[in-house]
C-alpha positions in Angstrom: 125.5 121.8 88.4 122.8 120.8 85.9 119.3 122.3 85.8 117.6 119.0 86.8 119.8 118.6 89.9 119.2 122.3 90.8 115.5 121.8 90.4 115.4 118.7 92.5 117.5 120.3 95.3 115.2 123.4 95.3 112.1 121.2 95.5 113.5 119.2 98.4 114.5 122.5 100.2 111.2 124.2 99.5 109.1 121.2 100.6 111.4 120.3 103.5 111.8 116.8 102.3 114.6 114.3 102.8 117.0 113.6 100.0 119.6 110.9 99.7 122.9 112.0 98.1 125.5 109.6 96.8 128.8 111.2 96.9 132.4 110.0 97.1 131.2 106.4 97.6 128.9 107.3 100.6 125.2 107.8 101.0 124.1 110.9 102.9 120.5 111.4 104.1 119.2 114.8 105.1 117.4 118.0 104.5 118.8 120.6 102.0 119.6 123.7 103.9 121.3 125.5 101.0 123.1 124.8 97.8 125.1 126.5 95.1 127.2 125.2 92.1 130.1 124.3 94.6 128.4 122.6 97.5 125.2 121.5 99.1 124.6 121.9 102.9 122.6 119.1 104.5 121.0 118.7 107.9 121.9 115.1 108.1 119.8 112.3 109.5 120.5 108.6 110.1 118.7 105.8 108.4 116.7 105.6 111.6 115.4 109.2 111.0 117.5 110.7 113.8 119.0 114.2 113.2 122.8 114.0 113.4 124.3 117.3 112.3 125.1 119.6 109.4 127.4 118.5 106.6 128.7 120.2 103.5 129.2 118.1 100.4 131.1 119.2 97.3 128.5 119.2 94.6 130.9 118.0 91.9 131.3 114.8 94.0 127.5 114.1 94.0 126.9 111.2 91.7 123.1 110.7 92.4 120.3 112.4 94.2 117.3 110.4 95.3 114.1 112.3 96.2 110.7 110.8 97.2 111.6 107.2 96.5 110.6 104.2 98.7 113.7 104.3 100.8 113.6 108.1 101.4 109.9 107.9 102.3 110.6 105.1 104.8 113.3 107.3 106.5 110.8 110.2 106.6 108.2 107.9 108.1 110.6 106.7 110.9 111.5 110.3 111.6 107.8 111.3 111.9 106.9 108.4 114.2 109.8 108.0 116.6 107.7 107.1 119.6 106.1 104.1 117.8 109.3 103.0 116.0 111.6 103.3 118.9 109.2 102.9 121.8 109.4 100.1 124.3 109.6 96.8 122.6 106.8 94.4 123.2 107.6 90.9 124.4 105.5 87.7 124.6 103.6 87.3 127.8 104.8 84.6 130.2 108.5 84.5 129.2 109.5 83.6 132.7 106.9 80.9 133.1 107.8 78.5 130.3 110.8 76.8 128.8 111.1 78.7 125.6 112.1 77.2 122.2 111.9 78.6 118.7 108.8 76.5 118.0 107.1 77.8 121.2 107.9 81.4 120.1 106.5 80.7 116.6 103.3 79.3 118.2 103.0 82.5 120.4 103.5 84.7 117.4 100.8 82.8 115.5 98.4 83.0 118.4 99.1 86.7 119.1 99.1 87.6 115.3 102.5 89.2 115.9 104.6 90.4 113.0 108.1 88.9 113.4 111.3 88.6 111.6 112.6 85.1 111.2 116.4 84.7 111.1 117.1 81.5 109.2 120.1 79.3 108.5 119.5 79.3 104.7 118.7 82.9 103.9 120.5 86.1 103.1 117.2 87.9 103.3 115.5 86.9 106.6 111.7 87.4 106.1 109.3 89.6 108.0 105.7 88.4 108.4 102.9 86.8 110.3 102.9 83.1 111.1 99.7 81.9 109.3 100.0 78.1 109.9 102.4 76.1 112.0 103.0 72.3 112.1 105.7 70.4 113.9 107.9 70.6 110.9 106.8 73.6 108.8 105.4 77.1 109.0 103.6 79.3 106.5 104.6 82.9 106.7 102.6 85.8 105.2 105.5 87.9 104.1 106.0 91.7 104.0 108.8 93.9 102.7 110.7 96.3 104.9 108.4 99.0 103.3 105.3 97.2 104.7 104.2 95.9 101.3 102.7 92.4 100.9 105.3 90.0 99.4 103.4 86.7 99.2 103.7 83.6 101.3 106.7 81.5 102.2 106.9 78.0 103.6 109.9 77.4 105.9 111.2 74.4 107.8 110.9 75.1 111.6 114.3 73.6 112.1 115.8 76.3 109.8 114.6 79.2 112.0 117.5 80.2 114.2 116.0 83.2 115.9 112.6 85.0 116.2 112.8 88.8 116.3 109.6 89.7 118.1 109.8 93.4 118.2 112.5 95.7 116.9 112.8 98.9 114.9 112.0 97.2 111.6 109.1 95.1 112.7 107.5 98.0 114.6 107.9 100.2 111.5 106.3 97.6 109.3 103.4 97.1 111.7 102.9 100.9 111.9 102.9 101.1 108.0 100.3 98.3 107.9 98.1 100.0 110.5 98.3 103.3 108.6 97.4 101.7 105.3 94.4 99.8 106.9 93.2 103.1 108.4 93.4 104.8 105.0 91.4 101.9 103.5 94.1 100.7 101.1 
């Protein structure tokens, strides 16, 4: 075990911070409970920030250790805010009163200034964002990354939107990150 790896594991353990270990082709998330030149003992968590158990990992199998990167901070954020991330999903008012279509949901999202994920027919990376403008054929989406960072604007064809995700774990996490940044004045 090298000095840099030892130092990083000690920092993570001392500060009670999540690490991501890549070992034997798997990614393990968790808190370092102890470590020595043979193994590291992790209190494991899921990518949703939920504690799952304790696992030993042979240290010679560890290829990479990630500490305090964007992904690890996102997992920590979810773990620290479970009531907001995993709370009761919101839904558009009046669902039972109207014949709903994707364009109608997009219009509701625009009116409510609701962050949504748009599942499209042409994309491997379905965007998160706010519907800024909507016409019969197109929409302008203010896009955000899964880390809640602004990612520009995208124009999509309405007919390419297959599904509107109104409120799920990812959209609530992004909304919470945006509210937190706004409160901090960033």
